[in-house]
C-alpha positions in Angstrom: 5.6 -19.9 4.4 4.7 -16.8 2.4 2.4 -15.5 5.3 5.3 -16.1 7.7 7.6 -14.0 5.4 5.2 -11.2 5.5 5.1 -11.2 9.2 8.7 -11.1 9.6 8.8 -8.3 7.1 6.3 -6.3 8.9 8.0 -6.8 12.3 11.4 -5.6 10.6 9.7 -2.7 9.1 8.1 -1.5 12.1 11.1 -1.7 14.4 14.1 -1.6 12.0 16.0 -3.7 14.6 19.0 -5.4 13.0 18.1 -9.0 14.3 14.5 -8.8 12.9 15.8 -7.4 9.5 18.2 -10.3 9.2 15.4 -12.7 10.2 13.2 -11.1 7.6 15.9 -11.7 4.9 16.4 -15.3 5.8 12.6 -16.0 5.7 12.2 -14.3 2.5 15.2 -16.1 1.0 13.9 -19.6 2.2 10.3 -18.8 0.8 11.9 -17.7 -2.4 13.9 -21.0 -2.7 10.8 -23.0 -2.0 8.9 -21.3 -5.0 11.7 -20.8 -7.5 12.0 -24.6 -8.1 8.9 -24.4 -10.0 9.1 -21.0 -11.7 9.5 -22.1 -15.3 7.4 -20.3 -17.9 3.7 -20.5 -16.9 1.7 -20.5 -20.3 4.1 -22.4 -22.2 4.3 -25.2 -19.5 0.5 -25.5 -19.2 0.2 -25.7 -23.0 2.8 -28.6 -22.9 0.8 -30.3 -20.1 -2.4 -30.0 -22.0 -1.0 -31.5 -25.1 -0.2 -34.6 -23.0 -4.0 -34.9 -22.4 -3.9 -33.9 -18.6 -7.3 -33.5 -16.9 -8.7 -30.0 -17.5 -9.4 -29.4 -13.8 -5.9 -30.5 -12.8 -4.5 -28.1 -15.4 -6.4 -25.2 -13.8 -5.1 -25.9 -10.6 -1.5 -25.9 -12.0 -2.0 -22.8 -13.8 -3.1 -20.8 -10.7 -0.2 -22.5 -8.6 2.5 -21.7 -10.9 1.4 -18.1 -11.3 1.2 -17.8 -7.6 4.6 -19.1 -7.2 6.1 -16.6 -9.5 4.3 -13.8 -7.9 5.6 -14.8 -4.5 9.2 -15.1 -5.8 8.8 -11.6 -7.2 7.4 -10.2 -4.0 10.3 -11.7 -2.0 12.6 -9.8 -4.4 11.0 -6.7 -3.7 10.8 -7.0 0.1 14.7 -8.0 0.1 15.3 -4.8 -1.9 13.2 -2.7 0.5 15.3 -4.1 3.4 18.4 -3.1 1.5 17.2 0.4 0.8 16.5 0.8 4.5 20.0 0.7 5.3 20.7 3.9 3.2 24.1 2.8 2.1 25.3 3.1 -1.4 26.2 -0.6 -1.7 22.8 -1.4 -0.4 21.1 0.8 -3.0 23.1 -0.9 -5.7 22.3 -4.5 -4.4 18.7 -3.5 -4.1 18.8 -2.3 -7.6 20.0 -5.6 -8.9 17.4 -7.5 -6.9 14.7 -5.4 -8.4 15.7 -6.1 -11.8 14.9 -9.6 -11.2 11.6 -8.9 -9.7 10.6 -6.5 -12.5 11.1 -9.2 -15.0 9.0 -11.6 -13.1 6.2 -9.1 -12.5 5.9 -8.1 -16.2 5.7 -11.8 -17.2 3.2 -12.6 -14.6 1.1 -9.4 -15.3 1.1 -10.0 -19.0 0.1 -13.8 -18.6 -2.7 -12.9 -16.2 -4.1 -10.1 -18.2 -3.9 -12.3 -21.5 -6.0 -14.9 -19.6 -8.2 -12.5 -18.2 -9.0 -10.9 -21.5 -9.6 -14.2 -23.2 -11.9 -15.3 -20.2 -13.9 -12.2 -20.7 -14.3 -12.7 -24.4 -15.4 -16.3 -23.7 -17.9 -15.3 -21.1 -19.4 -12.8 -23.3 -20.1 -15.3 -26.2 -17.6 -13.8 -28.7 -17.5 -16.9 -30.8 -15.2 -15.2 -33.4 -12.5 -14.3 -30.9 -12.9 -17.8 -29.2 -12.1 -19.3 -32.6 -9.1 -17.2 -33.1 -7.8 -18.3 -29.6 -8.4 -22.0 -30.5 -6.3 -21.6 -33.6 -3.6 -20.2 -31.3 -3.9 -23.2 -28.9 -4.7 -20.8 -26.0 -8.5 -22.0 -25.4 -7.4 -25.1 -23.2 -5.7 -22.9 -20.7 -8.6 -20.3 -20.6 -11.2 -22.9 -20.1 -9.7 -24.2 -17.0 -8.9 -21.0 -15.0 -12.0 -19.2 -13.5 -12.5 -15.5 -13.7 -12.7 -15.4 -9.9 -9.1 -17.1 -9.6 -7.7 -14.7 -12.2 -9.1 -11.6 -10.4 -7.5 -12.9 -7.3 -4.2 -13.4 -9.0 -4.4 -9.9 -10.7 -4.8 -8.5 -7.0 -1.8 -10.4 -5.8 0.4 -9.4 -8.6 -0.7 -5.8 -8.4 0.5 -5.5 -4.6 4.1 -6.4 -5.5 3.9 -4.5 -8.7 2.6 -1.4 -6.9 5.2 -1.8 -4.1 7.8 -2.2 -6.7 7.1 1.2 -8.4 7.0 3.0 -4.7 10.3 1.3 -4.1 11.9 3.1 -7.2 10.5 6.4 -5.8 12.5 6.0 -2.7 15.9 5.7 -4.6 18.0 8.9 -4.5 17.9 10.8 -7.6 21.7 10.4 -8.3 21.3 6.6 -8.4 18.1 6.8 -10.9 20.2 6.6 -13.9 21.8 3.4 -12.6 18.3 2.1 -11.9 17.3 3.0 -15.6 20.3 1.1 -16.8 19.2 -2.0 -15.1 16.2 -2.1 -17.4 13.1 -1.0 -15.6 11.3 2.3 -15.2 9.7 3.9 -12.1 6.1 5.0 -12.5 4.6 6.5 -9.1 1.1 6.7 -10.4 1.1 3.3 -11.7 2.3 2.0 -8.4 -0.5 3.8 -6.6 -3.1 2.6 -9.2 -1.8 -1.0 -8.7 -1.8 -0.9 -4.9 -5.2 0.5 -5.2 -6.5 -2.5 -7.2 -4.7 -4.8 -4.8 -6.5 -3.2 -2.0 -10.0 -3.8 -3.2 -9.2 -7.3 -4.4 -10.0 -10.6 -2.7 -6.5 -11.7 -2.2 -4.9 -12.2 1.1 -2.5 -9.2 0.5 -5.4 -6.7 0.3 -5.0 -5.5 3.9 -1.2 -5.0 3.4 -1.9 -3.1 0.2 -4.3 -0.8 2.1 -1.6 -0.4 4.8 1.0 0.3 2.1 -1.1 3.2 0.7 -1.8 4.7 4.0 1.9 4.4 4.9 2.8 6.2 1.4 0.3 9.0 1.7 0.9 9.9 5.3 4.7 9.0 6.0 6.7 8.9 2.8 4.9 11.6 0.7 5.1 14.4 3.3 8.5 13.4 4.7 10.4 13.2 1.4 8.3 16.0 -0.3 7.6 13.9 -3.1 4.9 16.2 -4.5 7.4 19.3 -4.3 6.4 21.0 -1.0 2.8 20.3 0.1 2.9 18.1 3.3 -1.0 17.9 2.8 -0.9 16.2 -0.5 -2.4 12.7 -0.3 -4.4 13.3 2.9 -7.8 13.2 1.0 -6.7 9.8 -0.4 -5.6 8.7 3.1 -9.0 9.9 4.7 -11.0 8.2 2.0 -9.3 4.9 2.6 -9.8 5.1 6.3 -13.5 6.0 5.9 -13.9 2.9 3.5 -12.0 0.4 5.7 -13.4 1.8 9.0 -16.2 -0.9 8.9 -13.9 -3.7 8.0 -11.3 -2.8 10.7 -13.1 -1.0 13.5 -10.6 -1.9 16.1 -7.4 -2.0 14.4 -4.5 -0.3 16.0 -2.6 0.3 12.8 -5.6 2.0 11.2 -6.1 4.0 14.4 -2.4 4.9 14.0 -2.8 6.2 10.6 -5.8 8.1 11.5 -3.6 9.8 13.9 -1.0 10.6 11.3 -3.6 12.3 9.2 -4.8 14.4 12.2 -1.2 15.4 12.9 -0.5 16.5 9.2 -3.7 18.5 9.4 -2.3 20.2 12.5 -4.9 18.8 14.9 -2.3 17.8 17.4 -4.7 17.0 20.3 -6.8 14.9 18.1 -3.6 13.1 16.8 -2.5 12.4 20.4 -5.9 10.9 21.3 -5.7 8.5 18.4 -2.0 7.5 19.1 -2.8 6.9 22.7 -5.9 4.8 21.6 -3.8 2.9 19.1 -1.2 2.2 22.0 -3.9 0.8 24.1 -5.2 -1.4 21.2 -1.8 -2.9 20.6 -1.3 -4.0 24.1 0.2 -7.4 22.8 2.0 -5.9 19.9 5.4 -4.4 20.8 6.5 -2.9 17.4 3.0 -1.1 17.0 3.5 0.2 20.6 6.8 1.7 19.7 5.7 3.5 16.5 2.8 4.9 18.6 5.2 6.1 21.4 7.4 7.7 18.7 4.4 9.6 17.4 3.3 10.6 20.9 6.9 12.0 21.4 6.8 13.9 18.2 3.4 15.4 18.9 4.5 16.4 22.5 7.5 18.2 20.8 5.2 19.8 18.3 3.2 21.2 21.2 6.3 22.0 23.2 5.2 19.8 26.0 8.7 18.7 26.6 8.1 16.6 29.7 5.5 14.3 27.8 8.1 14.1 24.9 11.0 12.9 26.8 9.1 10.4 28.8 8.0 8.9 25.5 11.5 8.8 23.9 12.9 7.6 27.2 10.7 4.5 27.1 11.7 3.8 23.6 15.4 4.1 24.5 15.0 1.5 27.1 12.6 -0.9 25.2 13.6 -0.7 21.6 16.6 -2.4 20.2 16.9 -0.2 17.2 18.6 3.2 17.2 18.7 3.6 20.9 21.3 6.3 20.5 18.8 8.4 18.3 16.1 7.9 21.0 18.7 8.8 23.7 19.4 12.1 21.9 15.8 13.0 21.6 15.2 12.3 25.3 18.2 14.5 26.1 17.2 17.4 24.1 13.6 17.3 25.4 14.7 16.8 29.1 17.0 19.8 28.8 14.2 21.9 27.1 11.9 21.0 29.9 14.6 22.3 32.4 16.3 19.2 33.7 19.8 20.0 32.4 21.6 17.6 34.8 19.4 14.8 33.4 20.0 15.8 30.0 23.7 15.8 30.5 23.6 12.2 31.8 21.5 11.2 28.8 24.0 12.8 26.3 26.8 10.8 27.9 24.8 7.6 27.0 24.4 8.3 23.4 27.9 7.4 22.4 27.6 4.2 24.4 24.5 3.1 22.5 26.0 4.0 19.1 25.8 0.7 17.1 25.6 1.5 13.4 28.4 3.5 12.1 26.9 3.8 8.5 23.6 5.1 9.8 23.3 8.8 9.2 20.6 9.3 11.8 22.7 7.6 14.5 25.8 9.6 13.1 23.9 12.8 13.6 22.7 12.0 17.1 26.1 11.2 18.3 27.7 14.4 16.9 24.9 16.6 18.5 24.8 14.9 21.8 28.8 14.9 22.0 28.8 18.7 21.3 26.0 19.4 23.8 27.7 17.6 26.3 31.2 19.3 25.9 29.7 22.8 25.9 27.4 22.1 28.9 23.8 22.2 27.6 21.5 25.2 28.3 17.8 25.2 28.1 18.0 27.5 25.0 20.3 25.2 23.3 18.1 22.2 24.0 15.2 23.9 22.5 17.2 24.8 19.5 18.0 21.1 19.2 14.1 20.3 19.4 13.4 22.8 16.7 16.2 21.5 14.6 14.9 18.0 14.5 11.4 19.2 14.0 12.8 21.1 10.8 14.8 18.1 9.5 11.9 15.8 9.9 9.6 18.3 8.3 7.3 18.5 11.4 7.5 22.5 11.7 4.4 22.9 9.3 2.4 20.9 11.8 3.0 23.3 14.6 0.4 25.9 15.4 1.0 29.6 14.8 1.1 30.2 18.7 4.1 27.5 19.0 5.8 28.8 16.0 5.7 32.3 17.6 7.3 31.0 20.7 10.1 29.3 18.8 10.7 32.5 16.9 11.6 34.2 20.2 14.3 31.7 21.2 17.8 33.0 21.9 21.3 31.5 21.1 24.3 33.5 21.6 26.9 30.9 20.4 28.5 32.0 17.0 28.7 28.3 15.9 24.9 28.1 16.1 24.3 31.3 14.1 23.8 29.8 10.7 21.5 27.1 12.2 19.5 29.6 14.1 19.0 31.6 10.8 18.0 28.5 8.8 15.4 27.5 11.4 14.1 31.1 11.7 13.6 31.1 7.9 11.8 27.8 8.1 9.4 29.3 10.9 8.8 32.5 8.8 8.0 30.3 5.9 5.3 28.3 7.8 3.9 31.7 8.8 3.7 32.7 5.3 6.3 35.5 6.0 8.1 35.0 2.8 10.2 38.3 3.0 11.6 37.5 6.4 12.1 33.9 5.4 14.2 34.9 2.3 16.4 37.2 4.4 17.0 34.5 7.1 17.7 31.8 4.6 20.2 34.3 2.9 22.0 34.7 6.1 22.2 31.0 6.8 23.5 30.4 3.2 26.3 32.8 3.8 27.4 31.2 7.1 30.9 29.8 6.8 32.0 29.9 10.4 29.6 27.2 11.5 29.9 25.0 8.5 32.2 22.4 10.0 29.8 21.9 12.9 26.5 22.3 11.0 27.6 21.0 7.6 24.0 20.6 6.2 23.0 24.2 7.0 24.3 25.9 3.9 22.9 23.3 1.3 19.7 23.1 2.9 19.5 27.0 3.1 20.3 27.2 -0.6 17.6 24.7 -1.2 15.0 26.6 0.9 16.0 29.9 -1.0 15.2 28.1 -4.2 11.9 26.7 -3.1 10.8 30.2 -2.0 11.7 31.8 -5.3 9.9 29.0 -7.3 6.7 30.4 -5.8 6.7 33.5 -8.1 6.8 33.3 -11.9 9.3 36.2 -12.1 11.9 34.3 -10.1 11.3 30.6 -11.2 14.6 30.9 -13.0 16.6 32.1 -10.1 14.9 29.4 -7.9 15.9 26.7 -10.3 19.4 27.8 -10.4 19.6 27.7 -6.6 18.2 24.3 -6.4 20.8 23.1 -8.8 23.6 24.9 -6.8 22.3 23.1 -3.7 22.7 19.8 -5.6 25.9 20.2 -7.3 28.0 22.6 -5.0 27.9 20.7 -1.7 28.6 17.2 -0.7 29.6 15.1 2.4 27.0 16.7 4.6 24.4 15.3 7.0 21.2 14.0 5.4 22.7 14.5 1.9 20.5 11.9 0.1 17.3 13.3 1.9 17.9 16.8 0.5 18.7 15.3 -3.2 15.3 13.6 -3.1 13.6 16.7 -2.1 15.6 18.9 -4.8 14.8 16.3 -7.5 11.0 16.4 -6.6 11.0 20.3 -6.6 12.8 20.4 -10.0 10.4 17.8 -11.4 7.5 19.9 -10.5 8.5 22.6 -12.8 6.6 22.3 -16.1 9.8 23.0 -18.1 11.8 20.3 -16.3 11.5 16.8 -17.5 11.7 14.3 -14.4 15.1 12.3 -14.5 
């Protein structure tokens, strides 16, 4: 049952389709109920059974079984919390927090019990009679004698997977909710989470491959997207490459490992190599629809980075037709890429479909896609406006740093005469200058974007993002760190109700936490 729940979760997290997310929730709750009926205190229960003169071998089986049940229950809680967080709604974050509270207590108990048994087992095997005598006095010896070191190592790997994923879950929570999370009674330690996942990855537990994939996902997707290290999109690539190298012999024909290899290549700006990896992964995943979709998504993005708009819109169009998740988002990407390629009539037709495909009113990505498509449809899209739309999503999804200098130079020469796009254009120009290392022009462009009031109603996120960008640039020089910090706080406190607000808050929090004089909240 546990394996089935894992598969349901993977399908949900690969597609984000509502039906599969609900199926995953149902499977996880069923698994949880099956295990919860036998989730009383492990060590205490075993001691009682031993006192009743149960067979020692049978006692060992019970120890392992009950510990495993508790770990599965805690894992289910973390997975349910992840599915809640994916919804990116306030109520879902709070619900996810309460779920994590239960998981945290169970992980702590299991981790403590397993560690206690491991330590005693090691002392026994090393022949430390004095420690063994003390254990006998505490009535622990019977338990230790019936659980093998191999079984304990596997259990430690099992609990480390969920425990590590738990900590990374906390790192996904928006900063303004962290105080609530702390009040629920558990901390969030990103380094501890990564260390635990690495332990699980190298263990003999059945979740070792999942731990490896979780590490690759974190280093190549989460870390660069949310800028959890402050600003460097290349952070974590060395770890990801080392993992891929170690596991290449074990998984030589894995579509997922090929996919993550492509992610590394993309983040290193080797776009042609990345495209080759994604196409190979697409072929390897011929019978795995969800993996095909994430490969197509990356092919579309790499094609946009290369300004190969025809290949980009074909990839997104296929996603629009095949995927049941966020079709309006894929439709919008199809439209801007099709318009950027010069097919304005085709783009207009796609923009009309975006509203029809809009399903999740509380989803910020779909809301953004609908607003942008509606505006382009009303003003009749031009190729320049569509190219601006492509650059905008590259910026918002932190893909501009993956563009080559030649492509950035082409983007820098774009024109847009609409006054309502003036602030957006300055923001994007500032980001392009920043990628070039031209900080003087970047500062000037960000300042112009931050002062844009006329287009604020249409491009509500431009001002707070521009103020944030100004702050990040100023953090780069010791003499302007104070001013940079003030601007980050201004971006956090002076603006509200704009697109992708939670995303910017996470990045502001990370940038502030990277300063030595600032204590992470």
